[in-house]
C-alpha positions in Angstrom: -53.1 15.1 -15.4 -49.3 15.6 -15.2 -49.7 16.0 -11.4 -51.6 12.7 -11.2 -49.1 10.9 -13.3 -46.2 12.1 -11.1 -48.0 11.0 -8.0 -48.2 7.4 -9.4 -44.4 7.2 -9.9 -43.7 5.1 -6.8 -45.4 2.1 -8.4 -42.6 2.0 -11.0 -39.7 1.9 -8.4 -38.5 -1.5 -9.6 -39.6 -4.7 -11.3 -38.2 -6.7 -8.3 -38.7 -6.3 -4.6 -38.9 -2.8 -3.2 -36.1 -2.2 -0.7 -34.8 0.8 1.3 -32.1 1.2 -1.4 -34.7 1.5 -4.2 -36.8 4.0 -2.2 -33.6 6.0 -1.5 -32.8 6.1 -5.2 -36.4 7.3 -5.9 -36.0 10.0 -3.3 -32.7 11.1 -4.9 -34.4 11.4 -8.3 -37.4 13.3 -6.9 -35.0 15.8 -5.2 -33.4 16.5 -8.6 -36.8 17.4 -10.1 -39.3 20.2 -9.4 -41.6 19.4 -6.5 -45.1 18.2 -7.3 -47.6 18.1 -4.4 -49.6 14.9 -3.8 -53.1 15.0 -5.1 -55.7 16.4 -2.7 -58.7 16.8 -5.0 -61.7 15.2 -3.4 -65.3 14.5 -4.4 -67.5 17.2 -2.9 -69.2 14.7 -0.5 -65.8 13.9 1.1 -64.4 17.5 1.0 -67.5 18.8 2.8 -67.4 16.3 5.7 -67.5 17.6 9.3 -65.1 16.3 12.0 -67.8 14.0 13.4 -68.9 12.8 9.9 -65.3 11.9 9.0 -64.8 10.0 12.3 -67.9 8.0 11.5 -66.0 6.4 8.5 -64.7 3.1 9.9 -62.6 0.5 8.2 -64.3 -2.9 8.4 -62.2 -5.2 10.6 -63.0 -8.2 8.5 -61.1 -6.6 5.6 -57.9 -6.1 7.6 -54.7 -7.0 5.8 -52.9 -9.8 7.6 -49.1 -9.9 8.0 -47.8 -13.1 9.5 -49.4 -14.5 12.6 -49.1 -11.4 14.8 -49.7 -8.3 12.7 -52.6 -6.7 10.7 -53.2 -3.4 9.0 -56.3 -1.2 8.6 -56.6 1.8 6.3 -57.8 5.4 6.6 -60.3 7.0 4.2 -59.6 10.4 2.7 -61.9 13.2 3.6 -62.4 16.3 5.8 -58.8 17.5 6.7 -57.2 14.3 5.4 -57.2 15.4 1.7 -53.9 14.2 0.4 -53.6 10.8 -1.2 -50.9 8.5 0.1 -50.0 5.4 -2.0 -50.0 2.2 -0.1 -48.3 -1.1 -1.1 -47.7 -4.6 0.2 -44.1 -5.9 -0.3 -44.3 -9.7 -0.3 -41.3 -11.8 1.0 -40.4 -12.4 -2.6 -41.3 -10.6 -5.9 -42.4 -7.1 -6.7 -44.6 -4.9 -4.4 -48.3 -4.6 -5.3 -50.5 -1.6 -4.6 -53.4 -1.8 -2.2 -56.5 -1.0 -4.2 -59.2 1.3 -2.9 -62.8 0.0 -2.6 -65.6 1.8 -0.9 -66.8 -1.5 0.5 -63.7 -1.7 2.7 -65.4 1.0 4.9 -68.5 1.6 6.8 -69.0 5.1 5.5 -71.4 6.3 8.2 -74.8 7.9 7.9 -73.7 11.0 6.0 -72.3 8.9 3.1 -74.6 5.9 3.3 -75.2 4.3 -0.1 -72.4 6.2 -1.8 -69.3 4.8 -3.5 -66.2 6.5 -4.8 -63.8 5.7 -7.7 -61.0 3.2 -7.4 -58.5 6.0 -7.9 -59.4 7.7 -4.7 -56.8 5.9 -2.7 -56.1 6.3 1.0 -55.0 8.8 3.6 -52.8 6.5 5.7 -52.9 3.3 7.7 -52.6 1.8 11.2 -50.9 -1.4 12.5 -52.3 -3.9 15.0 -50.5 -6.6 17.0 -51.6 -9.5 19.1 -50.6 -8.5 22.6 -49.2 -10.9 25.1 -52.3 -10.7 27.2 -55.7 -10.5 25.5 -57.6 -7.5 26.9 -60.7 -8.3 29.0 -63.8 -8.8 26.8 -61.8 -9.4 23.6 -61.6 -12.7 21.7 -58.5 -14.9 21.9 -55.9 -13.6 19.4 -57.3 -10.1 19.4 -54.9 -7.6 17.8 -54.6 -4.2 19.4 -53.8 -1.0 17.4 -50.4 0.4 18.3 -49.1 2.6 15.4 -50.7 5.1 13.1 -49.3 6.8 10.0 -51.7 9.6 9.1 -51.3 13.2 7.9 -48.1 14.9 6.6 -45.2 12.9 8.0 -46.8 12.3 11.4 -46.9 8.9 13.1 -48.0 7.9 16.6 -46.7 5.0 18.6 -47.9 3.6 21.9 -46.7 0.8 24.1 -48.9 -2.0 25.4 -51.5 -0.6 27.9 -50.8 3.0 26.9 -53.0 5.6 25.2 -52.0 7.6 22.1 -50.4 10.9 23.0 -47.5 12.7 21.4 -46.5 12.2 17.7 -43.2 11.6 15.9 -42.5 13.0 12.4 -40.3 12.3 9.5 -38.8 15.8 9.4 -39.5 19.3 10.6 -38.6 22.3 8.4 -38.6 25.8 9.6 -40.5 25.2 12.9 -41.0 28.6 14.6 -39.5 30.6 11.7 -41.0 33.9 10.6 -41.6 32.6 7.1 -43.8 29.7 8.3 -43.2 26.0 8.7 -43.1 23.5 5.9 -44.7 20.1 6.5 -43.3 17.3 4.4 -45.6 14.4 3.4 -45.2 10.7 3.4 -46.5 10.2 -0.1 -46.1 6.4 -0.2 -45.6 3.4 2.2 -44.6 -0.2 1.5 -45.7 -2.6 4.3 -43.2 -5.5 4.1 -44.6 -9.0 4.8 -42.7 -10.5 7.8 -41.9 -14.1 8.5 -45.0 -15.9 9.9 -43.9 -15.8 13.6 -42.0 -12.5 13.4 -42.7 -9.9 16.1 -41.0 -7.1 14.2 -42.5 -5.6 11.0 -40.8 -3.3 8.5 -42.4 -0.3 6.7 -40.6 1.6 3.9 -41.8 5.2 3.3 -41.2 7.9 0.7 -41.2 11.5 2.0 -41.5 14.6 -0.3 -41.8 18.4 0.2 -40.7 21.6 -1.6 -37.3 21.5 0.2 -36.6 17.8 0.7 -37.2 14.3 -0.5 -36.3 11.2 1.6 -36.5 7.5 2.1 -37.3 5.9 5.5 -37.1 2.4 6.8 -39.1 1.7 10.0 -38.3 -1.6 11.8 -41.2 -1.7 14.3 -41.4 -3.9 17.4 -44.6 -3.5 19.5 -44.8 -4.3 23.2 -44.0 -2.6 26.5 -42.0 -0.7 25.5 -42.7 -0.4 21.8 -39.7 0.4 19.6 -39.0 1.7 16.1 -35.5 1.6 14.6 -35.4 4.4 11.9 -33.0 4.5 9.0 -33.3 7.5 6.6 -31.7 8.9 3.6 -32.6 12.6 3.0 -32.0 14.5 -0.2 -32.4 18.3 0.0 -33.8 20.1 -3.0 -32.5 23.4 -1.7 -30.7 24.9 1.2 -32.6 24.5 4.5 -31.7 27.0 7.2 -33.4 25.0 10.0 -33.9 21.2 9.6 -35.3 19.3 12.5 -34.3 15.7 12.7 -36.2 13.0 14.6 -38.9 15.6 15.6 -41.5 15.0 18.3 -44.8 16.9 18.6 -46.9 17.1 21.7 -49.5 19.1 23.6 -49.1 21.0 26.9 -52.1 23.1 28.1 -51.6 23.4 31.8 -49.7 21.5 34.5 -48.6 21.6 38.1 -48.2 25.4 38.2 -51.0 26.3 35.9 -49.8 27.2 32.4 -46.3 27.7 33.8 -45.8 31.3 32.8 -46.1 33.8 35.7 -49.0 36.1 35.2 -50.6 34.0 32.5 -54.4 33.6 32.7 -55.4 30.4 34.5 -57.6 27.8 32.8 -61.2 27.5 33.9 -61.0 23.7 33.9 -62.1 21.1 36.4 -59.0 19.0 35.5 -55.9 19.9 37.6 -53.6 19.2 34.6 -54.0 18.7 30.8 -51.0 17.6 28.7 -49.6 14.8 26.7 -46.0 15.6 27.8 -44.8 17.7 30.8 -41.1 18.0 30.0 -38.1 17.6 27.8 -35.1 15.3 28.6 -31.8 15.9 26.9 -28.8 13.7 27.5 -25.3 14.6 26.3 -22.7 12.0 27.4 -23.4 11.3 31.1 -25.1 14.6 31.7 -28.9 14.7 31.7 -31.2 17.8 31.7 -34.9 18.2 32.4 -36.9 21.2 31.1 -40.5 21.5 32.4 -42.8 22.7 29.6 -44.5 26.1 29.7 -47.7 27.6 28.1 -49.2 31.0 28.5 -46.3 33.2 27.1 -47.4 36.1 24.9 -45.4 34.7 22.0 -43.8 31.4 20.9 -40.4 30.6 22.4 -37.5 28.6 21.1 -35.0 27.1 23.6 -31.8 25.5 22.4 -29.7 22.9 24.3 -26.2 22.1 23.0 -25.6 18.4 22.7 -22.2 17.4 21.3 -22.3 14.5 21.0 -26.0 13.8 21.5 -26.8 10.7 23.6 -30.6 11.1 23.3 -33.6 13.3 23.9 -37.3 12.9 24.4 -40.6 14.4 25.5 -41.8 12.7 28.6 -45.1 12.4 30.6 -43.7 12.0 34.1 -46.9 12.7 36.0 -48.5 9.2 35.9 -51.2 9.7 38.6 -54.8 9.8 37.6 -55.6 12.2 40.4 -53.3 14.8 38.7 -55.7 14.8 35.7 -59.1 13.5 36.7 -60.0 12.8 33.0 -61.6 9.4 32.8 -61.8 9.4 29.0 -58.5 11.0 28.0 -56.3 9.0 30.4 -53.4 11.5 30.2 -51.6 9.5 32.9 -51.4 6.6 30.5 -49.9 8.5 27.6 -46.3 7.6 26.6 -43.1 9.6 26.5 -40.9 9.0 23.5 -37.1 8.6 23.7 -34.9 9.3 20.7 -31.5 7.7 20.6 -28.9 8.1 17.8 -27.9 4.9 16.2 -24.4 3.5 15.5 -22.1 4.3 13.9 -22.2 7.9 15.3 -23.5 10.2 12.6 -21.7 13.1 11.1 -24.9 15.2 11.2 -25.4 14.4 14.9 -21.8 15.0 15.9 -22.5 18.7 16.4 -25.9 20.4 16.9 -28.5 21.2 19.4 -31.9 20.0 20.6 -34.4 22.8 20.1 -37.7 23.1 22.0 -40.5 25.1 20.5 -43.3 26.2 22.9 -46.3 27.8 21.2 -49.0 29.6 23.3 -52.3 27.7 23.1 -55.7 27.7 24.7 -57.0 24.7 22.8 -56.5 21.1 24.0 -56.6 19.7 20.5 -53.7 21.9 19.3 -50.2 20.3 19.4 -48.1 23.3 20.6 -44.8 21.6 21.6 -42.1 20.5 19.2 -38.7 19.1 20.0 -36.1 18.1 17.4 -32.4 17.8 16.8 -31.1 20.7 14.6 -27.6 20.0 13.2 -25.0 22.7 12.9 -23.8 21.5 9.5 -25.5 23.4 6.6 -28.1 21.6 4.7 -27.5 22.0 1.0 -28.7 20.3 -2.2 -26.4 17.7 -3.5 -25.4 16.7 0.1 -27.5 13.8 1.3 -28.1 13.1 5.0 -27.9 9.6 6.4 -29.6 9.0 9.7 -30.2 6.1 12.0 -32.0 6.5 15.4 -34.2 4.6 17.7 -37.6 5.5 19.1 -38.7 3.9 22.4 -42.0 4.5 24.3 -41.5 5.5 27.9 -44.1 5.0 30.7 -43.4 5.2 34.4 -39.7 5.8 35.1 -37.1 4.6 35.8 -36.9 2.6 32.6 -33.9 0.9 30.8 -34.3 3.2 27.8 -33.0 6.0 30.0 -29.8 4.6 31.4 -27.8 5.8 34.3 -28.4 6.3 38.0 -29.1 10.0 38.1 -32.3 10.9 40.1 -35.0 12.5 37.9 -37.1 15.7 38.3 -40.7 14.7 39.0 -42.3 18.0 39.8 -41.8 21.8 39.6 -43.9 24.2 41.6 -43.5 27.9 41.9 -45.1 30.4 44.3 -44.6 33.3 46.7 -41.8 32.9 49.3 -43.9 34.8 51.8 -45.6 31.8 53.3 -45.8 32.8 56.9 -46.7 36.5 56.2 -48.3 36.4 52.8 -48.4 39.6 50.9 -51.3 40.4 48.6 -50.4 40.8 45.8 -47.2 38.8 46.1 -43.9 40.6 45.7 -43.0 40.5 42.0 -39.3 40.4 42.7 -39.2 37.2 44.6 -40.3 33.6 43.5 -39.9 30.4 45.4 -39.1 27.3 43.4 -39.8 23.8 44.8 -38.3 21.0 42.8 -38.9 17.3 43.6 -36.5 14.5 42.7 -37.0 10.8 42.7 -34.8 7.8 42.0 -33.9 4.4 43.4 -30.4 5.5 44.2 -31.2 8.6 46.2 -30.0 8.4 49.8 -32.5 7.6 52.5 -30.5 9.4 55.2 -29.0 12.9 55.6 -25.4 11.5 55.6 -23.7 8.5 54.1 -21.1 6.4 55.7 -18.3 8.9 54.9 -20.4 11.8 56.3 -21.2 13.3 52.9 -24.5 15.2 52.9 -26.9 15.9 50.1 -26.7 19.5 48.8 -28.2 21.7 46.2 -26.2 23.4 43.4 -28.1 26.3 41.8 -27.5 29.0 39.2 -29.4 31.7 37.3 -28.4 33.4 34.0 -29.8 36.7 35.4 -30.8 37.7 38.9 -29.8 35.8 42.0 -30.6 32.6 43.7 -31.0 32.7 47.5 -31.0 30.2 50.3 -31.0 26.9 48.4 -32.0 23.9 50.7 -32.0 20.2 49.9 -34.4 18.3 52.1 -35.6 14.7 52.2 -39.3 14.0 51.5 -40.2 11.1 53.8 -43.7 10.7 52.2 -42.2 9.8 48.8 -38.7 8.7 49.6 -37.4 11.5 47.3 -35.6 14.7 47.8 -36.6 18.4 47.3 -34.8 21.6 46.5 -36.2 24.9 47.8 -34.6 28.0 46.3 -35.7 31.6 45.9 -35.0 33.5 42.7 -34.8 37.3 42.7 -34.8 38.8 39.2 -32.6 41.7 38.2 -34.1 45.2 38.2 -34.2 45.0 34.4 -34.7 41.7 32.8 -32.4 40.9 29.8 -33.9 40.1 26.4 -34.8 36.5 25.9 -35.5 34.0 28.6 -33.8 33.7 32.0 -32.5 30.2 32.6 -32.5 28.8 36.2 -30.7 25.5 37.0 -30.5 23.2 40.0 -29.3 19.7 40.8 -28.6 17.5 43.8 -25.1 16.7 45.0 -23.6 14.3 47.5 -20.2 15.4 48.5 -18.6 16.5 45.2 -20.7 14.1 43.1 -23.8 15.1 41.1 -26.6 12.6 41.9 -29.5 14.1 39.9 -30.2 15.3 36.4 -30.2 19.1 36.0 -33.5 20.9 36.4 -33.4 23.7 33.7 -36.3 26.2 33.8 -37.2 29.3 31.9 -38.1 32.1 34.3 
């Protein structure tokens, strides 16, 4: 009973309106007390549901909660893997917040649960937001509201722009990702959906996060559309020292891409689809410099790669391959899945002044497993009694170039690797030689070999071990882009850790592309 009473505490935040400040004070109080996990006890009928039986539980659209003229919310039932209860509230424009009461009649429970009902204290697992898009989709009634944001499970939330499919997820915080002691997954234990002005096109959600190591308050100012944007404000209160705290974390899936799983010697996938992934690379921007790291699967063990960014201008996991023919999956529509760009807010943050973007790549053979994580990990120690203030923006990214990624640098659009012995192929290929073919695209790339001053396009390459041979920059008339060919020859004995290869295009002495950064 004590655990249940503790979980109800958010209802007593204040007698007046719930604000970000009041949720932050609650998070600070929680961090000063022992951690109590949110309730996850379920009636046997819900705990024993299969995946398909849980998916058959559908919120009744007629019961949607309306917020102004443009927004509505639907709720998720608890059951199957969604065991933890998350308290949900509506914060009116004036007066105190009120809880959203559970009723079995809000849902079509499906065949497995037909005729059953559950107690009012069951609560919910999460919620999703809908918005009236600028163009009503074909076959939908006028004023139809399209789902665009989901909060469900731990501190995960998924955002999509207009016309996109759900893909990667964002999270409130990541603790100990890739560590030998195991990862800790904080939970959003309560959300307050704030009633907007009638004609508002931005809606605010306040959220309370809790975990054994950390409590936190979040304010999400959410603007749907193309692109969709979320402005995040957070106040984090550590319960204990955290060796590795990931801020603004993104989670995605990469199974196989342009060059199979991406790891030389990895077993290929027996799959009719040429590529399967929600993201195909990481972008990191520090100042005016921008780096692209293509994702890899198939390693024998997980890998952590770090990218120094001081100060951090932004980072994101992107889906740059936007062509249906690259995937051939009619239902999944991987070509329509968004990238997500993280940009620190202003004023510049002490915790973001020094740190690194870390990329975690976990070997996987299962499409439903999210095996990619990217997050900013600050250098400053995370200790109890030292709260962390954060502001950052999240923006969905479709086909590039986009305003969210400023600058004129050409971007990497493909990475392919193979044997350099194309005229006289050797079987098996010589292990000590690999040819890299890197394609670049961008509106400011030159269309001729020389500019008015006679400066040509060149390739600048490097390797942290081994040697790079015969780099060539060549135009690709079929696409209007440019390509770098370069051969890498590894050393006789590979060093511990990964070998980093880099390449970018130059024109005269000027860099004209982002830096391709690959793990060999």
